[in-house]
N, C-alpha and C positions, 0 to 999 in steps of 0.2 A: 825212500824212493823218490828220486827226482826225474825230471823229464827234459829232453833236449829237442831242439828243432831239427827237422829233416834237412833244412837248408843252412843251418848254422849250429854245429854241435857245441859251440862255445856258449850258446844261450841256454842256461839251465834254470828251470823253474820248479816250484812245488806243484803238487796235484791241484791245489786250490787256485794257484796262479794260472795254470794251464786251462782249467775249466772256465775261470772267469774271463780269460782273454779269448778263448775259442780258437784262435789262430795266431801264429807268431807274426811279429810286425813286418818281417821280410817276406811273408807269404808261406813259410814252412809250416808243417804240422807237428804237433808235439807227440813224442813217443817216449815210453819208459826207458830209462838208461839200461835196465836189465829186466828179465822176467822172473818174478818170484817163484821158485820151484814148489811144486805140490806133489808129494809122494803118493804111491798107490795106497799106503796105509792111511794117509790123511784123507784120501779120496773115499776110503771105506767109511770114515767117520761122518761123511756128508750124506751117506745113503739114507739113514733113518730120518734125517732132517727134512723140514718142509722147505718150500722155495725161498721164503724170506730168510731163513737161517743160512741156507746155502749162499744166498746173495751177500749177506753180511760177511760171511767167511771169505769169499773170493774178493769182494770189493775192499775189504780191510787190508788185503795184501798190496793193493795198489794205492789206496788213499791213506798213506801213512801220516799225513799231517792232519787228518781227521781223527778225533777220538773214537773209540769203539762205540761210545754212546751216540755220537753224531752219525756214524754210519748206520747204526741200528735204527735211529729215528728216521733217517731218510728212507731206508728200506721199508719200514713199517708204514710210513705215510703213503708210499707209492703202491705197494702190492697188497691192497686191502681186498677182502673177500667181496666187498661191494663192487669194486672195479673189475676184479679178475676171476671171481669165483674161488673154488677150493684150490685149484692148481693153475697158476698163470701160464704154464707151458707144458701141457700134457702130451703124452705119446699115444699115437694110434698105430696099431700094427696093421700094415697093408697086406703083407704076406711074410713068410718065414725070414726072408732076407732084407725086407724093407719096412721101415717104420717112419711115420709122419710125425714131425715135431710141430704141434699146433701153437703158433705164436700170435694168434689173433683173438684171444679171449678178453682183451682189454676194452676200454671205452670207445675206441674208434675202429675196432675190428681189424687192426693191422699190426704187424710185428713191431712197428715203430713205437707202439705203446710200451713195450718192454723196457725201452730206454727213456722215452720221453715222459713217462709218468714219474720217474725218479730224478731226471735231470733238473727240474726246477728246484727240488730240495737240495741237490748237490750244489746247484748254482747259488742258492741262498747262503749256504754255509761258506762257499768259496769266496763270494763277494765280501762277506763280513770279515774274512781272514785277510784278503789281499787288496781290495779296493773299497773300503768301507765308505758309505755315504754317497756312492755313485748310483744313479739310476741306470740299470742295464737294459740296453736295447738289443733284443734278440732278432737277428736278421736271418731269414730262412729262404732258401731256394728249394722248391719241391717238385718232384715228378708225380706227386699225387698223395701218397700216404704220410710222408713226413710233415707236410703242412698242417693237416688236421690234427695229427697227434701232438705236434708242438703247440698249436693253438689251444688245444684242450688241456695240455699239461701246464702251460703258463697263464691260462685264463685267470685274471684278477689276482695274480701273484704279486704281492706288494713289492715295490721297488723295481718292477720290470715293465717294459713294453715289448710287444712282439709284432713284427712285420713279415708277412709271408708273400713271396712272389711265386706264381705258378704259370706254366705255359697255357695260354687261353684255349688252344685246341688240342692240348696234349694230356688231358686227364679224363677219366670216365665221368659220366653225368653224376653218379653218386658221389665221387670224390669232390667234384666241383660244388655240389650242394652242401657237402659236409663243411667245406671251407667258407663259402659265401654266406651261410646262415649262422656262422659261429657267434656265440654269445660271449660277453666279457667287455669290460670298459677299457682294457689296455691292449686290445687286439686290432690289427688292420690287415687287410688282404687286398692284393692287387694282381690282376692277370697281366702277362706280358705278351706282346706279339712276337713269338719266337718259340724255341723249344727249351727243354730243361737245361741243356748245356749253356744256352744264352743266359738263362736266369742265374745259374751257378757261377758263370764267369763274371757276370755283373755284380753279384754279391761279393765275390772274392776281391774284385777291384775296389769296391766301396770300402771293404774291410781294411785294405792296405793303403788307402789314400790318406796321407797325413793331414791334408787340409780339411777333409771331411771329419777326421778324428778330432782335429783341433776345434772345429765348429761345435761338435757334440760336447766336447769338454767344457766349452764356454757355457753350456746349458746344463752342466752337471751330469752329463750322460757318457756312457761308454758302450761300444759294441761288444756283443758276444754272439755265439752261433749255437743253433740247435741241430744243425746238420752233423753228419758223422765225421766231419773234419774236427769237431770238438771232442776232446778226449772224454769229457763227461757224458757224451752220447754213446761213445764206443765201448767204454769199459763195462757198462751194465750188460752189454750183449755177450760178453765173455761168459757170464753166469749161466745162461741157458744151455750152453754146450756141456758144462760140467753137470748141470741138473739132468740133462738128457742121458748122459752116461750113467749117472746114479740111478735113474729110473730103469735103465736097461738092466743094471745089476739087480735092482730091487725086484724086477719082474722075472728074473732068472733067464734073461735072453743071452747074457754073457757072463763070464767070470772076471773077477778083478784082474786087471792087467791086459785083458784081451783088447785088441785094436778094433775100432769101428771106423767107418767112413762117414763123412758128412757131405751131403749134396745141397748146394746153396744157390737158389736163383738170385742173381745179383746184377745190379747196374753200376752203383757207385763204389762197389767193392768193400763197403764197411762191414756188412754182415758176415761175409766169408773171412774177412781179415780177423774178426773177433774169434772165429773158430781156429784160425792159425795161431793167434795169441794164446788160446787155451792149450793148443798143442805144444807151443814153446814153453809153457808152464809145466808140462809133463802129462797132460791128458793123453791117454793112449789112442792116438788117432793115426789111421793109415793114410788114406787119401782124402784130400779136399777137392771136391768136384764142382767146378764153377760152371753154372748153367746160365746161358744167355739166350735172348730171343733173336729175332732177325737182325738186330743191331749187335752183330757178333764181334765187336772190336776186341773183347777180352778173349774169346775163343781163338781168334787169329793171333793174338799176342802170345798165348801159351803154346800154340802150335808152331809159330814162326820166330818168336823172339823180337818181333817188330810191333810196336804200338803205333798205329796209324789211324788218325781221325779224318784223313782226307778220303772221305767216302760218303755215300748217300746216307741220310738219316731217315729212319722208318718210324711211322706212327703205328703201333701194334695194339693187339688186344691185351697186352701185358704192359701198360704204360709206365708203371713205376720202374721198369727196366729199360725204358727208351732213353738211353744215355750213351754218349760216345766218349766223354771225358770222365774217367773213373778216378775221382780225386784220391781215394784211399790207397790206390795202387802205389802212390808215392811212399807211403809208409812201408810197404813190402820191399820196394827197391832199396830203401835205406837199410833195412835189416839184412837183406840178401847180399848187399855190397859191403857188409862189414861196418855198418854205421858210417858210411862215407857221405858227408854232406856235399863234398865236391862233386861226387858222382851224381847225386840227386839234382844238384843245380845244373849240371851239364845236360841231364836228360830233360829236365823241365824247360830249360832254355831251348833245346831242340824242339820240344813239343810246341812251345810258343811261336818259334820262328818258322819251323818247317811243317808243323802239324804231325810230327812223328818222332820216335826215337828207336834206337836199336840196342838190344842188350848184348853185352859181351858174353861169349859162350860160357865162361865159368859161372857168371851170375845167373844166367838162364838155366844152367844145369842144376844149380842149387834150388831154384824155384820149382823146376819140374820134378824134382825128387819128392815133392809134396803134392803139387797141384796137377790136376787134369781138368780138361774143359770140353764143353760141347754146347751145341745150340739147337734151337727148335723154332721153326716159323709158326705163323698163325694156324696153318692147316694142321701141322703136327700138334699144336696146342689143343685144337678142337678135338682131334682124334683121341688124344690122351685123356681129356676130360670125360668124353663119352665112354671110352674103354675102361677107365678107372671106376666109373660109376656102374657100368654094366657088370664088370668082372668082380669088383670088391664091394659094391654098394657104398662107395665113398665119393662124395661130391667135393671137388677141389676147384679153387679159383684158377685163373689163367696163369698166374705166376708160379703157383705150386705145380701146375701141369707141366710147365717148362722143366722144372726140376725133376719130376717123375719121368718125363720123356728122355731127358739127358741121362738119368741114372740107368734106365732100361737099355739104352744104347751102349752105355759104358759097360754094364754087366755082360751084355751079349758079346761085345768086342774083346773084352779082357778075360772073361770067365772068372772074375773076382767075386767070390761069394762072401767076402767080409760083410758082416752085418752093416747095413747102411741106414742112416737117419737123414731124411729129406726134410728140409725146412719148408713148412707151410706158412706163407707170409701174409695171407689175407683171407677173410671170410668170402666165400663165393658170391654172396649177395652184393658185394661191392662192385662186382662186374657181372651183374645179373643178365644183361643182354647177351654178352659173349658166352656165358655159361649155359644159358637156356638154349641158344642156337646150336651149341655143341651137343647137348643132350637130345634136343629135338629140333633138327634143322628147320629154319624158317618160322619157328613158333613165335618169335618176337615181332614179326612183321605187323606194322600198324599199331603196336602197343607203345604207350608212353612208359617212362621209367618205372613208375610204381605199379602199373598194370603188368609190366614185365616181371617185377619182383613177385607179384601174386601168382603169376603163371608158373614161375620157376618153383615156388613153394608147392604149388599143386602137383606139378609134374613129378617132382622129386620126393614129395612127402617130407620135406624139410621146412624149417621155419626161419624167416628173416629176423635177425636180432632187432630188438626194439629201438636201439640207438640209430639204426638205419631206417627202419619203417617210420619212425616218428619225424623224420626229415620232411615228410610230405606236408606237414602243417606248419613248418617253420618259415618265417619271412626271410627273404634274401636281404642281407645288410650291406653287402659289398659288391659293387658293380664296376669298380675302377679298372681300366685297362691302360697300359702305357707301352711305348716303344722300348726296345731293349736298350737304346741309347739314352733314355730319359729316366732310368731307374733311380739315379742320384736325386733328381728333382722330386720324384715320387716319395723317396724316403723323407726328405725335408718336409714335404707337404703332409705326409701322414703323421709326422712327429710334431707338426705345428711350428716348425722352425722357419 
């Protein structure tokens, strides 16, 4: 199994090389040359397995330059009971047609843990195979959850440093505390005056700047990424879609071969792309329903065939989805266009020059045969949190609520009763103020972050995870703020170069 760049299909690398590099030198993203098929009979063999065994099976299909022992060691080190409990990605039944896939039982209470707890181990093996002797500098742009999950995953990992940039006013208070109090001798965090798109654009420019790369090489360093532009971040996410299907079978919700729909709240398009890859491998998936917040650039794309970032940017109660430039969409365009790097280069050039691109009808038709989309503003998010709690006794965070809202509208509009699995991407206590005010309007007024957490626990009779509650007593380590145009200088300063 080799990988090619979305912007130069002649550039072929192994899985280890793709993971170690993070992004191709010309700015393209690495994708598998083909998708390893998995039959319904093989799917049945995964049903009695635990999550770790399922992960080793699926990852082994893609990481063919890793030995089976290396894959198993990475999986076992990542998904421990100490970090994730008995099941890293359990299903919760909301009602007969809808099930919640809880992806937030890891150390940072967000779905990013599912990939970022294993990525450092995949990275260690990949670097040893492809660039031995180099110190890897992990450069991350985050809209909230990726930053903390990456910091926690790479904390004190030998041979690595990690630098995280986040929008100063674009994350929740709990997300900011998680990052700025991060422990570890190899970690650095810096806020930027701008939004997530500014941070992500800056990181990609630094990645592809040959002079910066040369300067790092002189100091025995090389860049890589923990964002979902890195194949090593994306491939572990494929696993939990297979695992969810297996759990549906195990619980008697479906029969082998039955189709299910997945509903994914998404901003950077990585999480739903992983579901698409699972479908391409043969997982019986009907529709992939893309759920957006008020920043509805993806909804408009699926409805019109035009991806246009020339629009207002909104700061919402679901900040991890406050994104206009969805990097992983490039991977979908590459596949839908028949692996045409020329087509992707043209679209990405239009995006850079005009701030938009338009899909040919045949490509958009292929995409819309699989995808549907919808969006939900903050008022709809509040209503959904309250109604889901009142009707089903289930407390969800703001991002999950967007998914539930979009699913309910989709089911009403289409009459599609296919069993649906809705990704739940974060613990509600990460967004305690928004969740409390949804359940009990105005209840957070005058309360600080941790008083809000306590009130949410009291009102809902739920408990805040200790990894969030314990932040109250942790000292803030990182207070740096930079302009979006000075991220390069910040990188050198944080690296001591």
